C-alpha positions in Angstrom: 29.2 10.8 18.7 28.9 14.2 20.4 30.4 13.2 23.8 29.5 16.4 25.6 25.9 16.3 24.4 25.5 12.7 25.2 26.9 13.1 28.7 24.6 16.0 29.4 21.6 14.1 28.1 22.5 11.1 30.2 22.4 13.2 33.4 18.9 14.3 32.4 18.0 10.7 31.8 19.2 9.6 35.2 17.2 12.3 36.8 14.0 11.7 34.9 13.9 7.9 34.3 11.6 5.7 36.4 11.6 2.2 37.8 8.6 -0.1 37.7 7.4 1.2 41.1 6.3 4.5 39.5 4.6 2.9 36.5 0.8 2.6 36.4 0.4 1.3 32.8 -0.2 -2.5 32.9 1.4 -2.9 29.5 4.6 -1.0 30.4 4.7 -2.7 33.8 4.6 -6.1 32.0 7.3 -4.9 29.6 9.6 -4.0 32.6 8.9 -7.3 34.5 8.8 -9.7 31.6 11.3 -8.2 29.1 13.5 -5.4 30.5 14.3 -7.1 33.8 14.4 -10.7 32.5 17.7 -12.0 33.9 17.6 -15.4 32.4 20.7 -16.6 30.5 19.2 -17.5 27.2 20.8 -20.3 25.0 22.3 -17.9 22.4 24.0 -15.4 24.7 27.3 -17.2 25.2 28.0 -18.0 21.6 27.3 -14.5 20.4 29.3 -12.8 23.1 32.2 -15.2 22.4 32.1 -14.0 18.8 31.9 -10.3 20.0 35.0 -10.8 22.1 36.9 -12.5 19.3 36.1 -9.5 17.0 37.3 -7.1 19.6 40.7 -8.8 19.5 40.9 -8.8 15.7 43.3 -6.0 14.5 42.8 -6.7 10.8 42.1 -3.4 9.0 39.5 -3.2 6.2 38.4 -0.4 3.9 35.0 1.0 5.0 32.4 2.8 3.0 30.7 5.1 5.4 27.5 6.7 4.0 26.1 8.0 7.3 27.3 10.4 10.0 30.5 8.4 10.3 32.6 8.0 13.4 34.0 11.0 15.2 36.4 8.7 17.0 38.0 7.4 13.8 37.0 9.0 10.5 39.5 7.3 8.3 38.2 4.9 5.6 40.5 2.1 6.8 39.4 0.7 10.2 40.2 -2.3 12.3 37.7 -5.1 13.0 38.4 -4.5 16.7 37.5 -0.8 16.4 34.3 -1.5 14.5 33.3 -4.2 17.0 33.9 -1.9 20.0 32.0 1.1 18.6 29.3 -0.1 16.1 27.5 -3.1 17.7 24.9 -2.6 20.3 26.3 -3.2 23.8 25.6 -6.6 25.3 22.7 -5.7 27.5 20.9 -3.8 24.8 21.5 -6.5 22.1 20.2 -9.1 24.5 17.2 -6.8 25.2 16.4 -6.8 21.5 16.4 -10.6 21.6 14.0 -10.7 24.5 11.6 -8.2 22.9 11.4 -10.3 19.7 11.1 -13.5 21.8 8.4 -12.1 24.2 6.2 -10.4 21.5 6.8 -13.2 18.9 8.1 -10.9 16.1 8.6 -12.9 12.9 9.3 -10.4 10.1 12.4 -8.5 11.1 14.3 -5.8 9.3 17.6 -4.2 10.4 19.1 -1.1 8.9 22.8 -1.3 9.7 24.3 -4.8 9.9 27.8 -3.8 10.8 29.7 -7.0 11.8 26.5 -8.8 12.5 26.7 -9.2 16.3 23.3 -7.5 16.9 21.9 -9.2 13.8 22.8 -12.6 15.3 20.7 -11.8 18.4 17.8 -10.7 16.1 18.0 -14.0 14.2 18.3 -16.3 17.2 14.6 -16.8 18.1 13.4 -18.9 15.2 15.8 -20.2 12.6 12.9 -20.8 10.3 12.2 -17.1 9.8 14.2 -14.8 7.6 15.9 -11.7 9.0 16.6 -9.0 6.5 19.6 -6.8 7.2 20.9 -4.0 5.0 24.6 -2.9 5.2 26.1 -0.1 3.1 29.7 -1.1 3.3 30.8 -4.1 1.1 33.8 -4.9 3.2 31.9 -4.8 6.5 29.2 -6.9 5.0 31.8 -9.5 3.9 33.0 -9.8 7.5 29.4 -10.1 8.8 28.7 -12.9 6.3 31.7 -14.8 7.8 30.3 -14.3 11.3 26.9 -15.6 10.3 28.5 -18.7 8.8 30.4 -19.3 12.0 27.2 -19.2 14.0 25.3 -21.2 11.3 22.8 -18.4 10.9 21.2 -19.5 7.6 18.0 -17.4 8.2 19.7 -14.0 7.6 19.2 -12.3 4.2 22.1 -9.9 4.0 21.5 -7.0 1.6 24.4 -4.9 0.5 24.0 -1.3 -0.7 22.9 2.2 0.3 19.7 2.3 2.4 18.2 4.8 -0.1 18.6 2.2 -2.9 17.9 -1.0 -1.1 15.2 -0.2 1.5 12.1 0.0 -0.8 12.8 -3.2 -2.7 13.4 -5.0 0.6 10.1 -3.7 2.1 8.3 -4.8 -1.1 9.7 -8.2 -0.7 8.9 -8.5 3.0 5.3 -7.2 2.7 5.0 -6.2 6.3 7.2 -5.6 9.4 6.8 -7.0 12.9 10.1 -5.6 14.1 12.2 -2.8 12.7 15.7 -1.9 14.1 17.1 1.4 12.8 20.8 1.6 13.4 22.4 3.5 10.6 23.3 6.9 9.2 22.6 8.9 12.4 21.5 12.0 10.6 18.1 13.7 11.0 16.6 13.7 7.5 17.7 10.2 6.5 16.5 8.7 9.8 13.1 10.4 9.3 12.9 9.3 5.7 13.7 5.6 6.6 10.9 5.7 9.2 8.4 7.2 6.8 9.3 4.6 4.1 8.7 1.8 6.6 5.6 3.2 8.2 3.1 1.8 5.6 4.5 -1.7 6.4 3.9 -1.5 10.1 0.8 -2.7 11.9 -0.6 -2.2 15.4 1.5 -5.1 16.7 4.7 -3.9 15.2 7.7 -2.7 17.2 10.3 -0.1 16.1 13.6 0.4 17.9 15.9 3.4 17.2 19.5 3.1 18.3 21.7 5.9 19.6 18.8 8.4 20.1 21.1 10.8 22.0 24.1 10.3 19.8 23.8 13.9 18.6 21.3 16.8 18.7 20.2 15.6 15.2 19.4 12.1 16.5 17.5 13.5 19.5 15.4 15.6 17.1 14.8 12.6 15.0 13.6 10.6 18.0 11.3 13.4 19.2 9.7 13.8 15.8 9.3 10.1 15.2 7.7 9.4 18.7 5.3 12.3 18.0 4.0 10.6 14.9 0.2 10.0 15.1 0.6 6.3 14.5 2.9 5.9 17.6 0.8 5.2 20.7 3.6 4.3 23.2 7.2 5.3 23.3 9.9 4.1 25.8 13.2 5.9 26.2 16.1 3.8 27.6 18.6 6.5 26.7 20.7 4.3 24.3 17.6 3.1 22.5 14.0 4.3 21.9 11.2 1.8 21.5 7.9 2.5 19.7 4.6 0.6 19.9 1.6 1.2 17.7 -1.2 -0.5 19.6 -4.5 1.1 18.8 -6.0 0.2 22.2 -3.4 2.5 24.0 -3.6 6.2 24.6 -0.5 8.1 23.5 2.1 7.9 26.3 5.8 8.4 26.7 8.0 6.8 29.4 11.7 7.1 30.4 12.6 3.9 32.0 15.8 3.1 34.1 17.8 0.4 32.4 
């Protein structure tokens, strides 16, 4: 992560982001009231956060295959479970937001690029255990740890796919047929991020939702976010600083919002 860049962008975000009292779009107002600001303590929160805390205390070191932009905090191939848990998983409030989005909009066909240790994946899979969540992870050793975590939470509805996104994405999309929810959390480089979105685009429909993580991780990720939200198929984009959310509803005029979260 480019810390100086992210800090500068966060100041802009604080200055520009709006609360619901400045929003005139009924759809976005509902998103804020019913999803963003939903303070209920859902049934899955405690067990997943308990797992997260256990992983943060785990100092076991594993060999990591990093095919993306890597970590500027620790760029060695051998990393501790603790370090990965602290730096790679979506923070609690954002992971729980993903759960609420899927729950509120009734998303069934879900794809995640970047499993890591599976904390966020566990939130994505907690709505309906009858549905299958597809999650692709490039590192074999990290995927092995994620599989253990899914077993501990009894998540039998997760299809964990191991391999490079470039090799595994198209076969996975062909198997899924269409996407209701896409979570892009891997690589963090401009061209690969744009390519993953373009590959997924034909599988999206007007009710699909796409979430990009770490949109201000670097100038490249900001550029990727700006290009993707400008795509003609995107009719509504929401900037929460950490994450960018895209909607494709044909009954909406193209709008962009920065919301305080």
